[in-house]
N, C-alpha and C positions, 0 to 999 in steps of 0.2 A: 504494499499501500504506499509506504512511504518512497519508495522506488518512482513509483507513478506519480506521486504530485511533486519529487523531484523534477523529471522530465516535464513533467507540464509547464513546472515554473522555468527551465531549461530552454524549454520552445518558446515562453514567452517572451522572456526575455531576449531571443534574441530577433524574433520579433520586432521586436521595438527597437533592434540597431540597424533594421533596414534604414538604406539613404530616402531621402523625403524626396527625391524628385519623383514625382508620381505623374504631372500631368505631359501628357506628349509636345505640347508644342514648347517648353523649354528643353527639349534634346532636340542634338544636331543628327542632320539624318547620315553624315560622314561617321562611323566607328573608331577611328582616330582622331577625330576632332573631340569627340564625346568623350575618349579616352583621355584628352590630355584637358577637357574641361572636369572631369569626373575629379581628376590629381590638383588642379589649382584648387575646387569648391574644399577639396579636400583642407588644403593651408589656409585657408583661409575661417575667421570666427564670426561666428554670426551675433552680431553687436545686439541683439535681444536676449538671448538663451545665457554666453560670453563663455559656455561649457562646451558650444558644440560648433563643432563646423557648417558651413552653409549648405554642405552637402545633407547634412543630416537633422537640418532645423526643420519644422514646418512654420514657421514666423515667416511673415508678408516681406521682411524687410530682406529673410533670408534666400525667400525664390525671386526677386529683385536685383539681388546681387549674384545669385545663379545665372536670373537671364543676362544681366550686364558681364559677367564671365565668358557667356557663349557668345553674344553681339561682338565684343573684341576676339575673340577668338577665331568667329565665320568672317569679321573684315581684315585677317589677313595675321595678326598680332602672336607675336609671340609670347611665351607664356611671361619672361621678365615683363614684356612691356605691357601685359595685363594687368600685374602683378604690382608694377609701378604705377598704372593709371586708377587702381580702386587704391592704393594707398596713399594716394595723394588726392583723392575724394573722401577719403576715409578714416586718414590717421595710418601711423603705426598698428594701435590697440585692434587691427583688424583681423592683423596677424598671428597664427596661434601660436607661429615659430618667430618671434622675432627678430630681429639681426643683430647680430652683437655693435653697440656702441660703446663710448665712453660714459655714455647717461646711464644706459643699462648694465657695463660693468661698476658705474658707483650706487647704482640702484641694489643689485646684489650683495654687492661686498659689503655698504652700510653695517650691514646686522654684524659680520664676523669683525671692523672695525672697530664698532662699539662695545661690543663683548670684550676684545684687547683692550681698550682703552680704561672699561670698567673693572677688568682685571688686573690692570695692573695699580689702577685705583686701587682695590683694597688691599693689593701687596704694599704698596709704599704706608699704604696708614695702617696696615701691620707692623710692618717695621716701626716706623714711628711711636705707636703705645706701649711698645720695646724697650725702645731706649729711654722715651720718658719716665715708666716705668722702674728701668731700670739705675733709672739718675738721682733714687732718690735719698737723702742724707736720714745716717742713722735717727735722728731726734723726730724731722719727718715721718722714718717709719714706724716712732714709738706712736706719736702722735697720732697716725692714722690707724694703727693699730686702737688704738685710745676708742676713736671715734665709731672705731666700726664693732668695737666693746669685744674685740681679742685681745688674749693676754699674750705677753712675748713668749 
């Protein structure tokens, strides 16, 4: 019984990941051009869903982007030209895998930099406390022990 249930769930999830291109008017007649369009659509983010490619999304904006990609390919644009055109209109956020730039490196590296600075601050603070505590004179130690209620 459990095996049937797991099979049902597996099949249901598999059906959910099918490509969203359903309308025949979206698809190109030439299979080679359609394959290029599918490959490019798989690299573009749906601006509505944000965790899906436009090829997997049912959103209206994703459909418009799929049509735009196919129009550019049918017009004879190269893959790079299509991607550049879409990025120029929608920004780099539309790419599922953004290009590596100095700005992106700073964005991804900032947590590491902050952790290193924070760790350095903690080490510096710990060393500073040790030197201050070790520098008490005998009389200061007696007064401190008296305040804390300790006996020598």
